[in-house]
Each structure stands twice: as structure tokens, then as C-alpha cells.
N, C-alpha and C positions, 0 to 999 in steps of 0.2 A: 205293884211295880209300875212306874210311870212310863208313858209312851217314850220310846227311845229311838224308834226308826220310823221313817215315813213310808217306806215300801219294802216288801219282801218278795223275792222271786223264788218260788218253790218248784223245782223241776224233778219229776218222777221219771226215772229211767225204767220203764215198765219191764219187770221181770229180772232185773240185774241183782240177783241175790249174791250173798257172800258166805254161804256155808249153812249146812243143815242145822235146823233147830233141834233141841233135845228130844222133842216129840216127833221128829221127822219120820221115824220108822212106822209110826201109827198111820202115816199117810203114804207109805211105800216109797219114801224119799231119802232113806238113809244113804249118806255118801254124796248127796247132791251139793254142788258148790258152783253155781253158774259162772261167776267171774273167774275164780281160780282154775276151774277145770277147762274153761275155754282157753285161758292163757297157757296152760300146760299143753293143750292139744295143738296150739299153733306156734309152739316154741317161743312164747313170750308176746305180750301185748305192748304196743307203744302208746302209752297214755301219759305223756310228760306233764300235761297241765293238770290232770286229775291227781297225778302223783305229787305235784307241787302243792296241792291243797291238803295232802295227807293220806291219800287213798292207800298207799303202800303200808301205812301203819295199822290199817284196820285188819288186814289178813295178808299173809304172804301170797303174792301174785306174780307169776313169772313175767319178767320184763318191767315190772312196776317197782321202782325204788322206794324204800322207806327213807325219804329225804330228811336231812338233819335239821332243817328249819322250815317246817310246813307253814304255808301262808294262811292256812285255815285251821279250824277245829275239826276233829274227826272222831268217829265212833261207829257203832252199829246198833240196830234196833231189833228186838224180838217182837213177833206178833202174838198178842195176847188173845185175840179173837180165835174162835174155832173156824178153820177154813184156810184157804190159800188162793183165793180168787181175787180178781181185780177190784170188784166192788168192796169186798171185805177189807182189803188192804187200804184202799183210799178212804173208806169210811173211818177206819181206825185212826188214820192220820188226822181226820177231822174231829176225833174225839168220841167216836161211836164204837163201842166194844161189843161184839156179838158173842153170845154164849151158845148159839145154835146155828149150824151152817145152813146156807141156802141149799135147797134140794138139788140133787143131780140125777141124771137118768141114763145110767150105763147101758140099758137095754131099750132105750127109746121111751117115748111118752105113752101112758096108758091108752089102750084102744078107745075107751069110752070118752076120754078127754079129746082125742084126735077126732072122733066121730062128731062130737059137739062143735069142735072148731070148724070142721068141714061144713056143718050145717049153717053155722053163723056167717061164714065167708062166702057161702054159695059155690064152693069149688071142692073137688077132691084134691088130695095132696100126694106128693111123691116123697119117698125117703122114710122119715121118722126113724133115723138111725144115728149112732155116734159116728162122726166123720170129720175129716179135714175139709174145710170150706172149699179149697181149690180142687180137691179130689172129687168131691160130690158133684160139683157143677160140671166137671168133665164127664162123669159117669151118667148123670141124670139130665144134664142140660139139653141134649137133643130131644129126649122124650118130653121135657118141659116145654120146649119150643113147639112141639107138635100138638100137645094137649092143652097147654095153658095152665097146667097144674103146678102150683108153687112147690118148691122143694123145702121140706122141713127137716132140720137136723139139729143135733146138740153136740156137746163135747164133754170133756171131763169137768168143765166149768158148769156153773148153774146158769145155763142159757137156753133159750128157745130161739133158734135162728131160722129165718125164712129167706130163701134165695129165689130171685126171679130175674129174668132177662128184661132189661128196661124197654125193649120193643114189644115184648109179649104182655107183660103186666106193667103198666106205667107206674112211675114212682109214687104218685099220690095213692094209687090203688094198693100198692105194696105197703105203704105206710098205714093205710086204713086197715089192712089185714093184720098188721103187727099191733095196732092199737086194740083190735079185737082180742088178739092173743094176750096182750097185757092185762086187759080187763078180766079175762078168764082165769089167768094164772095167779090165783090168790089162795089164801088158806094154806093147805098142805102142799099145794103146787106153786107157791110164791117163789118163782125163780128170780135170781138176781137181775137178769136182763133179758128182754126180748130184743132181737137184733134183726133189722132189715138189711139184707145182703144183696143189693142189686149188682148185676153183671151185664156185660155186653160182649159182642163178638160172635163168631161162628164155631160150630163143633170143631174141636181140636185147637182152637185159639181163643177160648173164653178168657175174659179178665174181669175181675171185680172192679167196681168204680168207687170213687170217693163219696158217693151218695149214701153210704152206710148211715143208718140212724139207730141209736140205742134207746130203748124204752126201759129205764131202770125203775126199781122200786124207790119211791121217795124216801130219802133218809129220815130217820127219827130225829127228834130234837131232845136235848140240846146238841148242836154241833157247831164247830167254830166258824164255818162259813156263814151259817145263819146268824150267829152272834155278831160277826163283823158287819154283815149286811145291815142288820137292824141298828147297828151303831153308826151307820153312815159311812162305813169304810168300803171302798170299791173292791170287788172281787172279780178278777178277770181270768176266765178259763181258756186254756189253749188245748186243742185236741179234744179228747173225749171226756174231759172234766165235766162239761155241761151235762153230758148224757149220764155219767156215773152218778151224779147228784140230782138227776131229773130236773135240772135247771134251778133247783132251790138254793138260794144264797148267792147265785151268780149274777153279777151286774152286767157283764158283757162277755161275749164268747167269740172265739175264732176257731173255725174248723181247719183241719190240716190234711194234707195229702200224704205226707210222710214225715220222717224224723227231721229232716233238714228244713222242711216247710214249718215244722213245729218250732224249730230254733228261730227261723225268720219271724214268725208271728210273735214269739216271745219278745224278741228284740224290738219289734214294732210297738208292742205295748210299753216296753221300757222307754222308748223314745217319746211316746205321746202322753204318758201318764206321769203325774207328779207324786203319786202316793197310792197306797192300797196293796192288795195281794195279787200277784200274778202266779197262777197255779197251772203248771204245764204238765201234760202227759206225753211222753214220746213212746208211741205204742209199737213201733216196728221191731224192737228187740224181741218182744213177745210174739206178736202176730205173724211176722214174716220169717223170723229166724228161730226163735225158741221152740214154737210149736211144730216147726218143720225140721228140727234137729240140724239146722244149717249152721255148723260151727264157723266156717270161714266167713260167712255173711254176717253173723253176729259179731265176730271179732272186728271186721271192717267197720260195722256200724258204730261200735264203741269208739274206735279210733277216729271216725268221722266227727262224732260229737266232741271228742277231746280237742280236735283241731278248731272247732267253733267256740270252745269255751272262752278264749281270750276276748272274742267279740262280745259275749254276754257280760263278762267282767268289766269291759270298757264302757258298757252302756249303763252301769250301775250308778245310782245317786251316791253322794258322799256318805249318807247315813243309811244306805240300803244294806240288807242282808240277803245273801244267796244261800239257799239250802238245796242240796242235791241228795236224793235218796231213791228208793225203789218201793214196790208194793208187794212183792213176793219173788220167788225164783222161777226159772223155767230152763233148767240145765239141758242144753242141746247135746251134751256128750253122753247122756244116759239113754237107755232104750226107750224110756217113756217120752211121749210128746206132750205130757201134761205139765201144769205148773208144779213147782216144788216148794216144800215148806222150808223156808230159809230165813236167816237173818238178812237184813237189808243194810246197805251202807248209809252212813250219815256224814255229810261234809257240809261245813258251814263257813262262809267267807264274807268279808266286808271290811271296810276301812276301820270300823269300830270293833271288829271281832278280834279277840285275842288270838295270837298265832300259836299254833302247836298245842292247843288244849286237847287233852284226851278225854272225850265225853264218855268213854267206857261202853258198856253194854246196857242199853236202855231196855227197860222191861216191857215197853209197849210203844207202838207207833204213835199212840195218843200223846206222847211227849211233844210231838210237833204241834198239836193243837194247843196244848198248854203254853208252849213257847210263843206261838203266834199271839195268844191272848196277852201275854206279857209284853211282847214287842209293841202291840197296838193299844195297850192300856184297856183291854176288854177282858176282865177276869173270866177265866174258864175253869170249871171244876174237875175236869178229867185229865189225867196225865201229870207228869212231873216236868216242869219247865226247865230247859237248859239255858234260858236267857241269862240268868245270873252268872253262869259259868263262861259264857262267850263274850259278853259285853264288857268292855273296859270301863 
């Protein structure tokens, strides 16, 4: 298929799932439906712009109409990879399908691994437990400030997280500590990400800063970002995209403070670039609301994005395609604070995109990679492209 678009903007609403996958019970996620359950809990969501693209046709969502003439194409995607984490979801969108999940540590990391980590960094650590990031710095932050011991913790995700106060352990030292952890965590302990989690403030009023840094496992090849990059097509990452792909295949990156800053940075790239892929992750649905079971906050964040959607659409080039999707679920209405194994929405819009096309249930997130390959004329072997279905 020949190149038919000059630019694609791909926005991932992190954790905005639309219903449990058939194997959700294997993950303890039966009944999860992030978007629909939130809508039900708040007596309806007001998402008129997403509804206008066809969101209400993907799944019944309280307050979101199934409009008679959707401006976009719509469907949903199943995850083929084993897992339900951020890295796995984004990698699959890029055409990488994993048959083995990244390791997780529900009881903390093995003592021998922690002992070797302490030896290499020259410090003892605090924690080594599964915990909420905000909760553990409140609990262990005062001791950390007194002793200088970094706080190590994990979650239901495949992550090794190191929290430190920026005035106690300077950022560069924290990053060095995390690079040591990344080097160590290989083989059977190859976690998806090592995350530096700096914070500031005093006991009782600690707050995490925007100086977070993720050290991800480099993605295997082939993947569509690397293919595009090698073909001379610019790939612009917004938010944690650079970290998720360990910088590989990314031409330019913009860090973000929150979802709305992510929208701002996306629009900035749209205004200053004439082509390529803008790949955006809006993380707060997951990190701030989903993992904390904050239903009202999640609902408001969805509505905030919906209000900004016309700005994104107005910044599009005449031959541009906008794709909106997600990487997994994180249903805040359930008892769990973990990700949930869910379908993700798929909305496609552009002046060239056929209106009202039902893209059905895609068997893999990798259909996005195959589609990007078609859009940019860079053949990609994984996934089934929906480009022929959406381009007029």
C-alpha cells in the first residue's frame, strides 16, 4: 500500500479499557470494564466529542450516545500478548507480541538480589514491599530523610521502583542507583521497568515531582517505531513513550507533568512538524486515578480530555490521521488497584477517514503497527492493517 498520509497522531489514554477480555478471569479481572463501570458509578459521563467519533458504538457507556453519524471509524482491540502492563501494551501496539510476561514480585524482591543491590549502590535500602507510591513515601519518607536509605518498592506491575527525596539523594545519584538496578535486573529478574521516583516536601506533605525517569528493557526488533525511524520518518514521543521504548526509534521527545500538559505538548508537535508519527501517552488515568481507585477523579480526567479533543482535531493536517486507543484497563470501581485485562477502544479520525466504519474486534494491538506501516509506506510483518478499511 502506498503512503497516503503525511502524519499520524496516536494518543494512548493509559488504562482506559472497555471490557474484560475472554481470559480476564485468569488474571483475576472478570467483570472489569474501566470506562463503562466509571460511567455507571458517576451516573453518566459527558464525552460529546469522543461520542462524535463513535465511542458509544464500541460499548454501551452511560451518558455516551451511539450517534447516528459518527465522524470517525471505531472498534476495539484485544491484547494477544501475555500480561496487562504498560510496557506489554505499548510494545504490542508497536508490533511486539510477548508470549511470556515480565516477572512480578508480590512478596518483594529476593533477599539475595536486594543484598547485591545494596552492595553495588553502597547504601542499605528501606521497604522492598508491594505498595502505593504515595503511601510508601508517607510511611518511610521520614526514616529515609534521617538515614539516606532509598525506598525500594514494587507493585502488581513488573517494576522496580526507587523513591528518594531530592534534597537527600540528588537526582543524578538517584538515576545512577536506578541504572545499577537496571543492569542487575536481567535474566529471570528482567522486570519491564526500573523507575526513579523522586519526591520533595516534609513529613505529612511529601509530593512526587516530575523528575521521574523510567529505565525500560530495550524493545526487540522488528518494531514499527524502529522501522519508521530507519526509513527516515520522524517519531515524536510525548510523555513516557521515550521511557517505555528505552528511547529506541524515537527522534524527539517531550516530557509531561500531567495529562493536560501532554495534550499541550502533542499540539505543539502538531504545530511545528509537517510529517511523521506523534505518539502520546496520557498517564494520569492510570497513575493518579486508576491505581488509587479514584472514580470521580478518573471521570473528570476523561471529560477534561474530551473538552480538549476539538483543539487536537483543529491542529490536524489535511491528510493526517488521528488514532485514540489505550494500553490496558485499570478499573477503579473494583476492589483491586491493579491493571485489568481488558479490550481497549479504537477510534480513528481524519479528513480522509471514512465515517462510521465499524472496525470490529481486532485480534491484537499490533494491528496499529501494521496500519502505521501502511500509512507511511513502510511494510510491517506483524498485525492486520485497518488502513484499507478507513481510507477513502
